[in-house]
Phi, psi and omega in degrees: 000145186297323185280349175265089192265354179242110177284172185301317181295317181293323178300315179297320180298313181294324179293327178291331179300320183265349186299322185295330181257358186299309183300318181295315181293320181294320177298319180295322179296317180295322180296334178295339183270356183268131180290130181273331190232014183258147180293324180258117186294339182276353185256152179248008181213139180202173178226143178218159172268133181167197183244128181302328181299327187267002182284135182263025175289162178299321185230141165243142182255132182236130174280108186294342178270359174266099191299316181298312179295316180302312182296318182292323178292316180296322179294316180292328181281342178084185184300326183296321180291314180298316181294318180295319179298313180297321180295312181294324179294323179292328179286320185227072184298338182260003183297140179286333179227132171252116181257134184224140176291133181286158180197191178060231181274356181287138184260355179276174178268328188216151174241131173253114174267118182234130179280140179207142178231145178283168180207141181289338178278116185299324180296314179293320179300313181298316180297321180291325177291319177300319179294321179303310181292314183298314180300318181295315181293319178299318180293318180297318178294317179302323182267012174062032174274155187246351180210148185211143180239133180246146167275167175273086186295143175082356185266006180256244183296334182286341173055042173287163178298119182298317181295321179294316179299310183298313182298315183294314182293317181294315180296323179292322176298314180298322179298317181289327182288349172296337185246330186242147175259104180205142179275130183241131181233129172264124184253118185247136178301135188306326184281349183264071184297322181296322179291315179301313182298321181291317178297317179297320179297315181294321179294314181296321180296313180292324178296329183280334185242351182220085178303138187293340180263009181267108180257160177296134182204140168230156178212158178210149181260146178222103189059243181267353185259166179229137173246128177245147170240122186226143173267127181169201183254122184296332182285352181253010183278129179271083181227174178291317184218136175258134182259132173232174177246123179293345180270347179260102184299320183296308180298317180300316181293322179298314182292314183293320179298319179290330182282331178117163185300325182296330180286329174299317179295319180296318179295314180300319180298313182291321181292329177281321181288324182231069186295339183257008183291143178288329184220136175246124179252135177229162171298172186271346184063232181261012175283154182278035177237180179264330186206157173239130175250124172255110185262134178286126180204141179233136176288162179210141180286339177282119188297322179294319179293318178300314181300315181294324180295325179286325175300315180295321180299311180297320179298318179296316179299310183299316182298319181284323177298318177298317183294330177274356182060035175275160180228004178216139187224148170236122180243143174275172175277076186300131176087353184268001181258244184291339178293333177067030179288163177299115180299321181301312182290316181300309185292312181302315183293314182297315181293314182299314181294320180294321178296319179301315181294317181298319185283310184290327181263358181049052184276125180274055187257160166248118182247119179254128168259115187257118185250138180296151187298332182267012181246059185297323180295323179289318177302315180299321180292319176298316179301316181301314183290324178293320188273341186254348176264122189281317187227004177088357182240332182266168177296146180303141177284137181264127176260132180272129180287154180305142184293340179282346183291142180261149177278147180214121177282349180264006180060036176292152175235000178237125182230121182285129181281146174279135188293344182271356184276155177297326179302314180294313183298320181297317180296315181297319181300313180292320180297321185290337185299322181246000186245012186304320184270358190244359177212158181244338186203136170267120181283313179195158171235126181248136173274133180265122181239068177266098189297318180299313180297319180300314181296321179296318180295315181297320177298320178293319180298317180294324177296318177301314185292323176295320184283318187262348180061028177199164179265119182247022182282137176232153173262116187229167181255153176215112179265146181195168174294159183301316183294323176296321180299319180298321179287322178298317180301324181280327193219026171071175178283088187282124183296336180293347176280350189297154174104344183295322184248027176105158182222042187301323183244020178129160184267078183211203179260130188262137175226159179215149174277353182254107182299327180296325177292313180295332177304328181294345181255006175273169174213155182288139170269187184294343179262007180077024182251157176236165178221149181214136178272147160254124186233149169272125186232132177267105182273337178056218173280122184240153179217159180295130184262172174211171188292347181274352185278108178277339176211176181292144177295153180304129180093357180236158182251342182203169174238165186208166172271000183088003183227271187243352184261135176228138183241126180255159186230013179223134185301329183268009183277352180220149181229123177287120179263317183220154173237120179263125174252127189212169174239000000 
């Protein structure tokens, strides 16, 4: 067949080409994941008391608008650092980063000078700090550095909020570490104990509730197969085969660069030998897969032509995966990036066609659609199509959003309720029944409008009702710290967070019909406020739990204390409806 361009002998030959360097390259890849400067080898982020000048990380980051820090680094680096900085600045006066080779008393390899200014508007301030961290990490990864040290910008003479600075910088680092393997160190001046304590607190909090390897993911089964939608890096997927497009230079280069130089040679050889082939297969190099398929595909402005090209692409992928006897695939959101194709057509067609193949051929495969971390709208669309099409042949089912939900052109997901509405009064009335002695003031009540989460929950609810022939939904409370609440609103009640506050009735997410009980799991923020969710929870068939239960017992959907506590074991089993902030 034309699309099967590597016969068994040629496949063995190409694998032998890379075999000699495989162990060395794989070892080097693993070493990139090891922290060079952190006390805990399993962690990629830490904080220490010390001097930025003495850090032995590959890179140190300097805020060029912080005169004291700038002067001390230039003095320690000697004339070469000062001269290099001035030269680079004259060449690129508008550059966001000036990179200079370290020297003198500096123990690092490179210095990144980044300009940053404070702002009285907290929203603008946070965005500028996020950019400061993001730009530095992106540059370090681009230059293949493995460790980087940051100062606590804004916590000195500028007198910015220490908690805001620490939270923003730490959260941005964690966001970037979902995609990149690099050791990050925050270096705090020894006399600034409050700053050190705050950074340590933010790191510990995130480590306890957001494991760094936990990416956003939803999945659904279709006959014997499973389709997953995950946010992450396609080159890091542990599957049999990773799919790329030979027509997308950017995607092709990303995959080949991650796979290693030998794969570039293998690809060049095959593309020259078989220039008209629909698919080029290469070994995986140092990627954690068995094979890479580069499928020929071209975008088109004509919607019918575009749709048909995607139908053909999925068919080609399925046919070749079957011939190799593979059972797991990772596909990118082809056409949704620089090609600028209709996201609606691309996503609908790819998901629908893959479902048809899984169902009609009864394929026991795992198919991953891997979406880049900064493409949240595309991720949401993939989730919608996976969760709303029932069998791969009918039109997607439409879920109606709650009538109380407000429209937002800014894609907001938190809406503050007006105190004069019946919606607000009803929530306060129920909250007050068990909380009279435990609070003095409600600061605000926010309605949570996370559409992706809502659709996932409703699909789960309908499955419960079909299976159990009854409605087992309850309105329950869930108390937690403010930072945990912010993460939950974005990414649901994640079961991987379980265990922090005990596992008396099972290792899951805890809810209660008694707000006073959930109050015990809240904590004060810097303003002396607490927060508590009101959630819709599917308890299904429930049984009394105990601390030995790592998951729900066979035949049950949740565990309970037999009274007011319910424990869930599936991320889509609960939906946050409101967040109450109170004192």
